[in-house]
TORKOL-4160 file (C-alpha; in steps of 0.2 Angstrom, whole numbers, padded with zeros to 4 digits, m for minus):
359
<pt num="1" X="m0073" Y="0121" Z="m0094"/>
<pt num="2" X="m0074" Y="0134" Z="m0081"/>
<pt num="3" X="m0058" Y="0137" Z="m0071"/>
<pt num="4" X="m0065" Y="0137" Z="m0054"/>
<pt num="5" X="m0076" Y="0120" Z="m0058"/>
<pt num="6" X="m0073" Y="0105" Z="m0046"/>
<pt num="7" X="m0079" Y="0095" Z="m0062"/>
<pt num="8" X="m0067" Y="0089" Z="m0076"/>
<pt num="9" X="m0071" Y="0091" Z="m0094"/>
<pt num="10" X="m0081" Y="0075" Z="m0101"/>
<pt num="11" X="m0080" Y="0081" Z="m0119"/>
<pt num="12" X="m0065" Y="0072" Z="m0124"/>
<pt num="13" X="m0071" Y="0055" Z="m0120"/>
<pt num="14" X="m0069" Y="0041" Z="m0132"/>
<pt num="15" X="m0086" Y="0032" Z="m0133"/>
<pt num="16" X="m0078" Y="0015" Z="m0138"/>
<pt num="17" X="m0069" Y="0014" Z="m0121"/>
<pt num="18" X="m0077" Y="0015" Z="m0103"/>
<pt num="19" X="m0070" Y="0031" Z="m0093"/>
<pt num="20" X="m0070" Y="0031" Z="m0075"/>
<pt num="21" X="m0073" Y="0048" Z="m0065"/>
<pt num="22" X="m0061" Y="0048" Z="m0051"/>
<pt num="23" X="m0058" Y="0058" Z="m0035"/>
<pt num="24" X="m0041" Y="0058" Z="m0026"/>
<pt num="25" X="m0042" Y="0059" Z="m0008"/>
<pt num="26" X="m0026" Y="0066" Z="0000"/>
<pt num="27" X="m0010" Y="0072" Z="m0008"/>
<pt num="28" X="0004" Y="0066" Z="0003"/>
<pt num="29" X="0019" Y="0057" Z="m0004"/>
<pt num="30" X="0008" Y="0042" Z="m0010"/>
<pt num="31" X="m0008" Y="0053" Z="m0014"/>
<pt num="32" X="0002" Y="0066" Z="m0025"/>
<pt num="33" X="0009" Y="0052" Z="m0035"/>
<pt num="34" X="m0008" Y="0043" Z="m0038"/>
<pt num="35" X="m0015" Y="0060" Z="m0043"/>
<pt num="36" X="m0002" Y="0062" Z="m0056"/>
<pt num="37" X="m0006" Y="0044" Z="m0062"/>
<pt num="38" X="m0025" Y="0048" Z="m0063"/>
<pt num="39" X="m0022" Y="0064" Z="m0073"/>
<pt num="40" X="m0012" Y="0054" Z="m0085"/>
<pt num="41" X="m0021" Y="0039" Z="m0087"/>
<pt num="42" X="m0031" Y="0037" Z="m0103"/>
<pt num="43" X="m0046" Y="0029" Z="m0096"/>
<pt num="44" X="m0048" Y="0039" Z="m0081"/>
<pt num="45" X="m0055" Y="0057" Z="m0077"/>
<pt num="46" X="m0051" Y="0067" Z="m0062"/>
<pt num="47" X="m0067" Y="0076" Z="m0056"/>
<pt num="48" X="m0062" Y="0080" Z="m0039"/>
<pt num="49" X="m0048" Y="0081" Z="m0026"/>
<pt num="50" X="m0050" Y="0081" Z="m0007"/>
<pt num="51" X="m0036" Y="0088" Z="0004"/>
<pt num="52" X="m0035" Y="0090" Z="0023"/>
<pt num="53" X="m0025" Y="0106" Z="0024"/>
<pt num="54" X="m0033" Y="0123" Z="0022"/>
<pt num="55" X="m0018" Y="0129" Z="0013"/>
<pt num="56" X="m0021" Y="0117" Z="m0001"/>
<pt num="57" X="m0039" Y="0120" Z="m0003"/>
<pt num="58" X="m0043" Y="0130" Z="m0019"/>
<pt num="59" X="m0027" Y="0126" Z="m0027"/>
<pt num="60" X="m0028" Y="0116" Z="m0044"/>
<pt num="61" X="m0024" Y="0097" Z="m0043"/>
<pt num="62" X="m0010" Y="0099" Z="m0057"/>
<pt num="63" X="0000" Y="0111" Z="m0046"/>
<pt num="64" X="m0001" Y="0100" Z="m0032"/>
<pt num="65" X="0007" Y="0086" Z="m0041"/>
<pt num="66" X="0019" Y="0096" Z="m0053"/>
<pt num="67" X="0008" Y="0095" Z="m0068"/>
<pt num="68" X="0000" Y="0109" Z="m0078"/>
<pt num="69" X="m0017" Y="0115" Z="m0073"/>
<pt num="70" X="m0032" Y="0104" Z="m0074"/>
<pt num="71" X="m0046" Y="0115" Z="m0069"/>
<pt num="72" X="m0050" Y="0103" Z="m0054"/>
<pt num="73" X="m0048" Y="0113" Z="m0038"/>
<pt num="74" X="m0045" Y="0104" Z="m0021"/>
<pt num="75" X="m0058" Y="0105" Z="m0008"/>
<pt num="76" X="m0058" Y="0101" Z="0011"/>
<pt num="77" X="m0077" Y="0099" Z="0010"/>
<pt num="78" X="m0083" Y="0081" Z="0010"/>
<pt num="79" X="m0100" Y="0087" Z="0005"/>
<pt num="80" X="m0093" Y="0092" Z="m0012"/>
<pt num="81" X="m0084" Y="0076" Z="m0015"/>
<pt num="82" X="m0101" Y="0067" Z="m0012"/>
<pt num="83" X="m0111" Y="0079" Z="m0023"/>
<pt num="84" X="m0098" Y="0074" Z="m0038"/>
<pt num="85" X="m0106" Y="0056" Z="m0040"/>
<pt num="86" X="m0088" Y="0049" Z="m0043"/>
<pt num="87" X="m0086" Y="0032" Z="m0050"/>
<pt num="88" X="m0071" Y="0029" Z="m0038"/>
<pt num="89" X="m0063" Y="0037" Z="m0024"/>
<pt num="90" X="m0044" Y="0035" Z="m0023"/>
<pt num="91" X="m0043" Y="0035" Z="m0003"/>
<pt num="92" X="m0025" Y="0038" Z="0004"/>
<pt num="93" X="m0026" Y="0048" Z="0020"/>
<pt num="94" X="m0012" Y="0047" Z="0033"/>
<pt num="95" X="m0024" Y="0039" Z="0045"/>
<pt num="96" X="m0038" Y="0027" Z="0041"/>
<pt num="97" X="m0056" Y="0033" Z="0044"/>
<pt num="98" X="m0069" Y="0021" Z="0043"/>
<pt num="99" X="m0084" Y="0033" Z="0045"/>
<pt num="100" X="m0077" Y="0042" Z="0030"/>
<pt num="101" X="m0076" Y="0026" Z="0018"/>
<pt num="102" X="m0093" Y="0021" Z="0024"/>
<pt num="103" X="m0100" Y="0038" Z="0019"/>
<pt num="104" X="m0092" Y="0037" Z="0002"/>
<pt num="105" X="m0098" Y="0019" Z="m0002"/>
<pt num="106" X="m0115" Y="0022" Z="0004"/>
<pt num="107" X="m0116" Y="0037" Z="m0009"/>
<pt num="108" X="m0111" Y="0026" Z="m0022"/>
<pt num="109" X="m0092" Y="0028" Z="m0025"/>
<pt num="110" X="m0081" Y="0013" Z="m0026"/>
<pt num="111" X="m0066" Y="0015" Z="m0015"/>
<pt num="112" X="m0047" Y="0010" Z="m0019"/>
<pt num="113" X="m0037" Y="0012" Z="m0004"/>
<pt num="114" X="m0019" Y="0010" Z="0001"/>
<pt num="115" X="m0025" Y="0009" Z="0019"/>
<pt num="116" X="m0023" Y="m0010" Z="0023"/>
<pt num="117" X="m0041" Y="m0012" Z="0031"/>
<pt num="118" X="m0048" Y="m0023" Z="0017"/>
<pt num="119" X="m0035" Y="m0036" Z="0013"/>
<pt num="120" X="m0044" Y="m0050" Z="0021"/>
<pt num="121" X="m0063" Y="m0047" Z="0027"/>
<pt num="122" X="m0062" Y="m0061" Z="0039"/>
<pt num="123" X="m0048" Y="m0054" Z="0049"/>
<pt num="124" X="m0057" Y="m0036" Z="0051"/>
<pt num="125" X="m0065" Y="m0030" Z="0065"/>
<pt num="126" X="m0082" Y="m0037" Z="0064"/>
<pt num="127" X="m0091" Y="m0021" Z="0068"/>
<pt num="128" X="m0082" Y="m0012" Z="0054"/>
<pt num="129" X="m0085" Y="m0026" Z="0042"/>
<pt num="130" X="m0103" Y="m0025" Z="0045"/>
<pt num="131" X="m0104" Y="m0007" Z="0043"/>
<pt num="132" X="m0093" Y="m0008" Z="0026"/>
<pt num="133" X="m0104" Y="m0022" Z="0019"/>
<pt num="134" X="m0120" Y="m0013" Z="0023"/>
<pt num="135" X="m0114" Y="0003" Z="0015"/>
<pt num="136" X="m0108" Y="m0007" Z="m0001"/>
<pt num="137" X="m0125" Y="m0014" Z="m0002"/>
<pt num="138" X="m0134" Y="0002" Z="m0001"/>
<pt num="139" X="m0122" Y="0011" Z="m0014"/>
<pt num="140" X="m0120" Y="m0004" Z="m0025"/>
<pt num="141" X="m0102" Y="m0001" Z="m0023"/>
<pt num="142" X="m0086" Y="m0010" Z="m0018"/>
<pt num="143" X="m0069" Y="m0006" Z="m0008"/>
<pt num="144" X="m0053" Y="m0014" Z="m0012"/>
<pt num="145" X="m0035" Y="m0011" Z="m0003"/>
<pt num="146" X="m0019" Y="m0013" Z="m0012"/>
<pt num="147" X="m0002" Y="m0005" Z="m0014"/>
<pt num="148" X="0015" Y="m0012" Z="m0016"/>
<pt num="149" X="0018" Y="m0020" Z="0001"/>
<pt num="150" X="0006" Y="m0026" Z="0007"/>
<pt num="151" X="m0003" Y="m0029" Z="m0010"/>
<pt num="152" X="0009" Y="m0032" Z="m0024"/>
<pt num="153" X="0022" Y="m0041" Z="m0016"/>
<pt num="154" X="0012" Y="m0051" Z="m0003"/>
<pt num="155" X="m0002" Y="m0056" Z="m0013"/>
<pt num="156" X="0000" Y="m0054" Z="m0032"/>
<pt num="157" X="0016" Y="m0060" Z="m0035"/>
<pt num="158" X="0015" Y="m0075" Z="m0023"/>
<pt num="159" X="m0001" Y="m0081" Z="m0032"/>
<pt num="160" X="0007" Y="m0081" Z="m0048"/>
<pt num="161" X="0023" Y="m0091" Z="m0042"/>
<pt num="162" X="0012" Y="m0104" Z="m0033"/>
<pt num="163" X="0002" Y="m0106" Z="m0049"/>
<pt num="164" X="0016" Y="m0119" Z="m0055"/>
<pt num="165" X="0016" Y="m0128" Z="m0039"/>
<pt num="166" X="0007" Y="m0145" Z="m0034"/>
<pt num="167" X="0016" Y="m0146" Z="m0018"/>
<pt num="168" X="0020" Y="m0132" Z="m0007"/>
<pt num="169" X="0032" Y="m0134" Z="0008"/>
<pt num="170" X="0035" Y="m0116" Z="0011"/>
<pt num="171" X="0034" Y="m0098" Z="0004"/>
<pt num="172" X="0044" Y="m0084" Z="0011"/>
<pt num="173" X="0044" Y="m0066" Z="0007"/>
<pt num="174" X="0058" Y="m0055" Z="0011"/>
<pt num="175" X="0057" Y="m0036" Z="0010"/>
<pt num="176" X="0074" Y="m0026" Z="0012"/>
<pt num="177" X="0074" Y="m0007" Z="0014"/>
<pt num="178" X="0090" Y="0003" Z="0015"/>
<pt num="179" X="0085" Y="0019" Z="0023"/>
<pt num="180" X="0102" Y="0027" Z="0025"/>
<pt num="181" X="0097" Y="0042" Z="0013"/>
<pt num="182" X="0081" Y="0045" Z="0019"/>
<pt num="183" X="0081" Y="0062" Z="0026"/>
<pt num="184" X="0067" Y="0060" Z="0040"/>
<pt num="185" X="0074" Y="0060" Z="0057"/>
<pt num="186" X="0057" Y="0060" Z="0064"/>
<pt num="187" X="0052" Y="0044" Z="0054"/>
<pt num="188" X="0068" Y="0034" Z="0058"/>
<pt num="189" X="0072" Y="0040" Z="0075"/>
<pt num="190" X="0056" Y="0045" Z="0083"/>
<pt num="191" X="0044" Y="0032" Z="0075"/>
<pt num="192" X="0054" Y="0018" Z="0069"/>
<pt num="193" X="0067" Y="0018" Z="0084"/>
<pt num="194" X="0083" Y="0018" Z="0076"/>
<pt num="195" X="0098" Y="0026" Z="0085"/>
<pt num="196" X="0090" Y="0020" Z="0101"/>
<pt num="197" X="0099" Y="0007" Z="0114"/>
<pt num="198" X="0092" Y="m0009" Z="0109"/>
<pt num="199" X="0084" Y="m0011" Z="0127"/>
<pt num="200" X="0073" Y="0003" Z="0122"/>
<pt num="201" X="0067" Y="m0003" Z="0106"/>
<pt num="202" X="0048" Y="m0005" Z="0106"/>
<pt num="203" X="0042" Y="m0024" Z="0104"/>
<pt num="204" X="0025" Y="m0019" Z="0099"/>
<pt num="205" X="0032" Y="m0015" Z="0081"/>
<pt num="206" X="0031" Y="m0033" Z="0077"/>
<pt num="207" X="0013" Y="m0033" Z="0082"/>
<pt num="208" X="0010" Y="m0018" Z="0072"/>
<pt num="209" X="0017" Y="m0026" Z="0056"/>
<pt num="210" X="0008" Y="m0042" Z="0059"/>
<pt num="211" X="m0008" Y="m0032" Z="0058"/>
<pt num="212" X="m0002" Y="m0025" Z="0042"/>
<pt num="213" X="0004" Y="m0041" Z="0034"/>
<pt num="214" X="m0005" Y="m0055" Z="0043"/>
<pt num="215" X="m0021" Y="m0052" Z="0033"/>
<pt num="216" X="m0011" Y="m0055" Z="0017"/>
<pt num="217" X="m0004" Y="m0071" Z="0023"/>
<pt num="218" X="m0022" Y="m0077" Z="0028"/>
<pt num="219" X="m0028" Y="m0072" Z="0010"/>
<pt num="220" X="m0014" Y="m0082" Z="0002"/>
<pt num="221" X="m0019" Y="m0097" Z="0013"/>
<pt num="222" X="m0037" Y="m0095" Z="0007"/>
<pt num="223" X="m0032" Y="m0095" Z="m0011"/>
<pt num="224" X="m0022" Y="m0111" Z="m0009"/>
<pt num="225" X="m0036" Y="m0120" Z="0000"/>
<pt num="226" X="m0027" Y="m0120" Z="0016"/>
<pt num="227" X="m0032" Y="m0112" Z="0032"/>
<pt num="228" X="m0019" Y="m0102" Z="0042"/>
<pt num="229" X="m0023" Y="m0107" Z="0059"/>
<pt num="230" X="m0013" Y="m0094" Z="0068"/>
<pt num="231" X="0000" Y="m0080" Z="0066"/>
<pt num="232" X="0016" Y="m0077" Z="0075"/>
<pt num="233" X="0026" Y="m0061" Z="0075"/>
<pt num="234" X="0044" Y="m0059" Z="0080"/>
<pt num="235" X="0055" Y="m0044" Z="0079"/>
<pt num="236" X="0074" Y="m0042" Z="0082"/>
<pt num="237" X="0087" Y="m0028" Z="0080"/>
<pt num="238" X="0105" Y="m0026" Z="0076"/>
<pt num="239" X="0117" Y="m0014" Z="0082"/>
<pt num="240" X="0130" Y="m0002" Z="0074"/>
<pt num="241" X="0148" Y="m0008" Z="0076"/>
<pt num="242" X="0154" Y="0009" Z="0074"/>
<pt num="243" X="0146" Y="0027" Z="0074"/>
<pt num="244" X="0141" Y="0032" Z="0056"/>
<pt num="245" X="0130" Y="0046" Z="0048"/>
<pt num="246" X="0115" Y="0044" Z="0038"/>
<pt num="247" X="0104" Y="0058" Z="0030"/>
<pt num="248" X="0093" Y="0058" Z="0045"/>
<pt num="249" X="0107" Y="0061" Z="0057"/>
<pt num="250" X="0119" Y="0050" Z="0067"/>
<pt num="251" X="0118" Y="0031" Z="0072"/>
<pt num="252" X="0130" Y="0029" Z="0087"/>
<pt num="253" X="0139" Y="0013" Z="0090"/>
<pt num="254" X="0129" Y="0000" Z="0100"/>
<pt num="255" X="0113" Y="0008" Z="0095"/>
<pt num="256" X="0099" Y="0001" Z="0084"/>
<pt num="257" X="0105" Y="0002" Z="0066"/>
<pt num="258" X="0094" Y="m0012" Z="0058"/>
<pt num="259" X="0078" Y="m0021" Z="0063"/>
<pt num="260" X="0070" Y="m0036" Z="0056"/>
<pt num="261" X="0052" Y="m0043" Z="0059"/>
<pt num="262" X="0045" Y="m0059" Z="0054"/>
<pt num="263" X="0026" Y="m0063" Z="0052"/>
<pt num="264" X="0023" Y="m0082" Z="0049"/>
<pt num="265" X="0007" Y="m0090" Z="0045"/>
<pt num="266" X="0005" Y="m0107" Z="0053"/>
<pt num="267" X="m0005" Y="m0121" Z="0044"/>
<pt num="268" X="m0008" Y="m0136" Z="0055"/>
<pt num="269" X="0008" Y="m0137" Z="0064"/>
<pt num="270" X="0019" Y="m0131" Z="0050"/>
<pt num="271" X="0027" Y="m0113" Z="0047"/>
<pt num="272" X="0021" Y="m0112" Z="0029"/>
<pt num="273" X="0020" Y="m0093" Z="0024"/>
<pt num="274" X="0030" Y="m0080" Z="0030"/>
<pt num="275" X="0034" Y="m0061" Z="0027"/>
<pt num="276" X="0049" Y="m0054" Z="0034"/>
<pt num="277" X="0054" Y="m0035" Z="0034"/>
<pt num="278" X="0072" Y="m0030" Z="0036"/>
<pt num="279" X="0075" Y="m0012" Z="0036"/>
<pt num="280" X="0092" Y="m0004" Z="0040"/>
<pt num="281" X="0102" Y="0012" Z="0040"/>
<pt num="282" X="0119" Y="0005" Z="0038"/>
<pt num="283" X="0128" Y="m0012" Z="0034"/>
<pt num="284" X="0140" Y="m0011" Z="0047"/>
<pt num="285" X="0131" Y="m0024" Z="0058"/>
<pt num="286" X="0132" Y="m0042" Z="0061"/>
<pt num="287" X="0136" Y="m0050" Z="0045"/>
<pt num="288" X="0125" Y="m0065" Z="0050"/>
<pt num="289" X="0110" Y="m0053" Z="0045"/>
<pt num="290" X="0116" Y="m0055" Z="0026"/>
<pt num="291" X="0108" Y="m0038" Z="0021"/>
<pt num="292" X="0103" Y="m0037" Z="0002"/>
<pt num="293" X="0100" Y="m0020" Z="m0007"/>
<pt num="294" X="0082" Y="m0012" Z="m0007"/>
<pt num="295" X="0069" Y="m0024" Z="m0015"/>
<pt num="296" X="0061" Y="m0041" Z="m0012"/>
<pt num="297" X="0066" Y="m0059" Z="m0012"/>
<pt num="298" X="0053" Y="m0074" Z="m0013"/>
<pt num="299" X="0058" Y="m0091" Z="m0010"/>
<pt num="300" X="0046" Y="m0105" Z="m0015"/>
<pt num="301" X="0050" Y="m0124" Z="m0008"/>
<pt num="302" X="0039" Y="m0136" Z="m0016"/>
<pt num="303" X="0039" Y="m0148" Z="m0031"/>
<pt num="304" X="0043" Y="m0133" Z="m0042"/>
<pt num="305" X="0055" Y="m0122" Z="m0032"/>
<pt num="306" X="0059" Y="m0105" Z="m0035"/>
<pt num="307" X="0070" Y="m0091" Z="m0030"/>
<pt num="308" X="0065" Y="m0074" Z="m0036"/>
<pt num="309" X="0073" Y="m0057" Z="m0033"/>
<pt num="310" X="0065" Y="m0040" Z="m0037"/>
<pt num="311" X="0079" Y="m0027" Z="m0035"/>
<pt num="312" X="0074" Y="m0008" Z="m0036"/>
<pt num="313" X="0087" Y="m0001" Z="m0049"/>
<pt num="314" X="0085" Y="0016" Z="m0041"/>
<pt num="315" X="0101" Y="0026" Z="m0033"/>
<pt num="316" X="0097" Y="0029" Z="m0015"/>
<pt num="317" X="0097" Y="0047" Z="m0015"/>
<pt num="318" X="0083" Y="0046" Z="m0028"/>
<pt num="319" X="0073" Y="0032" Z="m0018"/>
<pt num="320" X="0061" Y="0045" Z="m0009"/>
<pt num="321" X="0057" Y="0052" Z="m0026"/>
<pt num="322" X="0053" Y="0035" Z="m0036"/>
<pt num="323" X="0047" Y="0024" Z="m0023"/>
<pt num="324" X="0030" Y="0031" Z="m0021"/>
<pt num="325" X="0026" Y="0024" Z="m0039"/>
<pt num="326" X="0027" Y="0007" Z="m0033"/>
<pt num="327" X="0012" Y="0010" Z="m0021"/>
<pt num="328" X="0002" Y="0023" Z="m0030"/>
<pt num="329" X="0002" Y="0015" Z="m0048"/>
<pt num="330" X="m0005" Y="m0001" Z="m0042"/>
<pt num="331" X="m0020" Y="0008" Z="m0034"/>
<pt num="332" X="m0022" Y="0018" Z="m0049"/>
<pt num="333" X="m0022" Y="0003" Z="m0061"/>
<pt num="334" X="m0035" Y="m0006" Z="m0050"/>
<pt num="335" X="m0049" Y="0007" Z="m0052"/>
<pt num="336" X="m0057" Y="m0001" Z="m0068"/>
<pt num="337" X="m0057" Y="m0018" Z="m0060"/>
<pt num="338" X="m0064" Y="m0011" Z="m0044"/>
<pt num="339" X="m0077" Y="m0002" Z="m0053"/>
<pt num="340" X="m0083" Y="m0017" Z="m0063"/>
<pt num="341" X="m0083" Y="m0028" Z="m0048"/>
<pt num="342" X="m0099" Y="m0034" Z="m0038"/>
<pt num="343" X="m0103" Y="m0024" Z="m0023"/>
<pt num="344" X="m0094" Y="m0028" Z="m0007"/>
<pt num="345" X="m0076" Y="m0029" Z="0001"/>
<pt num="346" X="m0067" Y="m0035" Z="m0014"/>
<pt num="347" X="m0049" Y="m0044" Z="m0012"/>
<pt num="348" X="m0036" Y="m0049" Z="m0024"/>
<pt num="349" X="m0044" Y="m0066" Z="m0025"/>
<pt num="350" X="m0060" Y="m0057" Z="m0031"/>
<pt num="351" X="m0053" Y="m0046" Z="m0045"/>
<pt num="352" X="m0045" Y="m0050" Z="m0061"/>
<pt num="353" X="m0026" Y="m0049" Z="m0063"/>
<pt num="354" X="m0023" Y="m0030" Z="m0063"/>
<pt num="355" X="m0017" Y="m0025" Z="m0080"/>
<pt num="356" X="m0010" Y="m0007" Z="m0083"/>
<pt num="357" X="m0018" Y="0004" Z="m0097"/>
<pt num="358" X="m0003" Y="0014" Z="m0105"/>
<pt num="359" X="m0011" Y="0022" Z="m0122"/>
């Protein structure tokens, strides 16, 4: 293999097992972890890498994710990516671009993305849905959105838990995230609104999360043979009872130290399905919030009730290092199923259970 080639080495393929030619698109926090997953996966072959910044173009993929050189060099030229004729593109940009996805699908590349545009086709913007479906038809390709949240916890796990029910009275998903050791002032203070007076907190954040998680709740309803007639989104905050310091800066007394957003799927007149995100920078707030450690809890009320907690056994000071795997790995593991699927927008309901291949 020539060191300056964008192509990987096909000579090591095992003819007894399918091997998929993969392009990684973007190398941010999640993208770099996915890139590592592709390189190390026994059934995947990295053949290309797209980057957005000129300083990354021309660098080896291994260098950009902490692995030895691969011979695959990054490019910021989409035409070079198209020319690779890859089986799949792992599309993980900071901002979703529908035109780019349409180009990839039209060229025949399947797309797995952590962007949440494709969790529930009926909820999509009709114009985008039509363009993507048309592109899938032209390229005989498919596209799938997944990740940890939304994705794994809002679709895959609830579907498994509901499989032992014959009556479902309520299914509630809670997500908890302790952000006290996240050293990103821009994200916590500027974007998320921590440390502000509660009167200045942006209520539009609830609608933003509804757009992210509402499609998953609608998909769950479809799977259960029920129609989610409407979605509600409600946000609330809790303030610090005393001033305290976190990795990103200082939370003053009386400013926002925790925020909770609840998205509820209404079936008929019943609040049947819900996702609630509770993100906090410290626990010295109203004790009625009952904060849990970082992780998820799912409550299933029905004729086979369940209470399931998934705790992240990771020290907070290592969370930024470890947590990208929760999102990136599921996308990497989904590649074979998406490549084998019929063309079109493929949801969790269209694909088999995602099973990891470790050796």
